[in-house]
C-alpha positions as CSV (number, residue, x, y, z in Angstrom):
1,M,0.0,0.0,0.0
2,Q,1.3,3.5,-0.9
3,L,0.0,5.7,1.9
4,N,1.0,8.8,-0.1
5,H,-1.7,8.1,-2.6
6,Y,-4.3,8.5,0.1
7,L,-2.7,11.5,1.8
8,L,-3.3,13.5,-1.4
9,I,-7.1,13.1,-1.0
10,R,-8.9,16.3,-0.2
11,H,-12.2,15.9,1.7
12,T,-15.0,16.9,-0.7
13,P,-18.7,16.5,0.3
14,N,-20.1,13.6,-1.8
15,G,-16.8,13.3,-3.5
16,R,-16.3,10.2,-5.6
17,K,-13.5,11.2,-8.0
18,Y,-9.9,10.9,-6.8
19,P,-8.4,12.9,-5.2
20,Y,-11.7,14.7,-4.2
21,L,-13.4,12.2,-1.9
22,D,-15.6,12.2,1.2
23,F,-15.4,9.6,4.0
24,W,-17.3,7.0,2.0
25,G,-15.4,7.9,-1.1
26,L,-12.1,7.1,0.7
27,V,-13.4,3.7,1.7
28,I,-14.5,3.1,-1.9
29,E,-11.0,4.1,-3.3
30,F,-9.2,1.9,-0.7
31,Y,-11.3,-1.1,-1.5
32,R,-10.9,-0.7,-5.2
33,R,-7.2,0.0,-5.2
34,E,-5.9,-2.2,-2.4
35,L,-8.5,-5.1,-2.3
36,G,-9.9,-5.2,-5.8
37,I,-13.4,-4.9,-4.4
38,E,-15.8,-2.6,-6.1
39,L,-18.2,-0.9,-3.8
40,D,-21.2,1.1,-5.2
41,E,-20.0,4.6,-5.8
42,C,-23.3,6.4,-6.5
43,A,-22.3,10.1,-6.5
44,D,-25.3,11.2,-4.5
45,F,-24.7,8.8,-1.6
46,S,-24.4,10.4,1.8
47,I,-22.4,8.4,4.2
48,R,-25.6,6.9,5.7
49,D,-27.0,6.0,2.3
50,G,-23.7,4.3,1.2
51,Y,-23.5,2.4,4.5
52,E,-27.1,1.3,4.3
53,K,-26.7,0.1,0.6
54,E,-23.5,-1.8,1.3
55,K,-24.0,-3.0,4.9
56,N,-25.2,-6.5,3.8
57,S,-21.8,-6.9,2.2
58,F,-20.1,-6.4,5.5
59,R,-20.2,-8.3,8.8
60,E,-19.5,-6.8,12.2
61,I,-16.3,-8.2,13.9
62,P,-14.8,-7.7,17.3
63,P,-12.2,-4.9,17.4
64,D,-9.6,-7.3,18.6
65,D,-10.0,-9.3,15.3
66,A,-9.6,-6.2,13.1
67,A,-7.2,-6.5,10.1
68,I,-5.8,-4.0,7.7
69,G,-8.6,-2.8,5.4
70,D,-11.5,-3.4,7.8
71,V,-13.9,-0.5,8.0
72,I,-14.3,1.4,11.2
73,A,-17.7,3.0,11.6
74,F,-18.7,5.6,14.2
75,F,-22.3,5.9,15.3
76,R,-24.2,8.4,17.4
77,H,-27.7,7.5,18.6
78,G,-27.6,4.5,16.2
79,V,-26.9,6.7,13.2
80,I,-23.5,6.4,11.3
81,F,-21.7,9.6,11.0
82,H,-18.1,8.7,10.1
83,V,-16.1,5.9,8.5
84,A,-12.4,5.1,8.3
85,V,-10.2,2.3,7.1
86,F,-8.2,0.3,9.7
87,L,-4.5,0.3,9.1
88,G,-3.4,-1.9,11.9
89,K,-1.5,-1.1,15.2
90,G,-4.3,1.0,16.4
91,E,-4.3,3.4,13.4
92,M,-6.9,4.5,10.9
93,L,-7.0,6.2,7.5
94,H,-9.7,8.8,7.2
95,T,-10.6,12.3,6.1
96,G,-12.3,15.1,7.8
97,L,-14.2,18.2,6.9
98,N,-11.9,20.7,5.0
99,R,-8.9,18.5,5.5
100,H,-6.7,16.1,3.6
101,A,-6.9,12.4,4.4
102,R,-4.6,11.3,7.2
103,A,-3.4,8.3,9.2
104,E,-3.7,8.6,12.9
105,K,-4.4,6.8,16.1
106,I,-8.0,5.6,16.5
107,K,-9.7,8.0,18.8
108,S,-12.8,7.5,20.7
109,L,-15.1,10.3,19.4
110,Q,-17.2,12.0,22.0
111,F,-20.6,10.3,22.5
112,A,-19.8,7.8,19.7
113,E,-20.1,4.0,19.4
114,T,-17.3,2.5,17.3
115,K,-17.9,-0.7,15.4
116,F,-15.5,-2.7,13.0
117,Y,-16.7,-4.4,9.8
118,R,-15.2,-6.8,7.4
119,H,-16.2,-7.2,3.8
120,A,-17.8,-10.5,2.8
121,K,-14.9,-11.1,0.5
122,E,-12.5,-11.9,3.3
123,I,-9.5,-9.5,3.6
């Protein structure tokens, strides 16, 4: 994996064309480039819509079983609001509003529930 490819990503709402991607667009790019898995990239997906459409392709896993490429989803009141890609060693790859993508330690976001997911095509 060439991390620099992802660090060039600029967060863009509803972004689906590299390097202008939103949270879900980053997951789509990672899965396509690194895992050869095509996720639906409908340009009008919000993160909730993308998650709802693809969630049957993923299964929840215990955090201790997470492997590189698994998706980390953050929920508030049962509603997803952020996703990231697990990089191993307690780190995630994600993007944020008005920021470039970055690799950083997984943080517990305030009032958030964190879940890990693996795609049906085993990583």
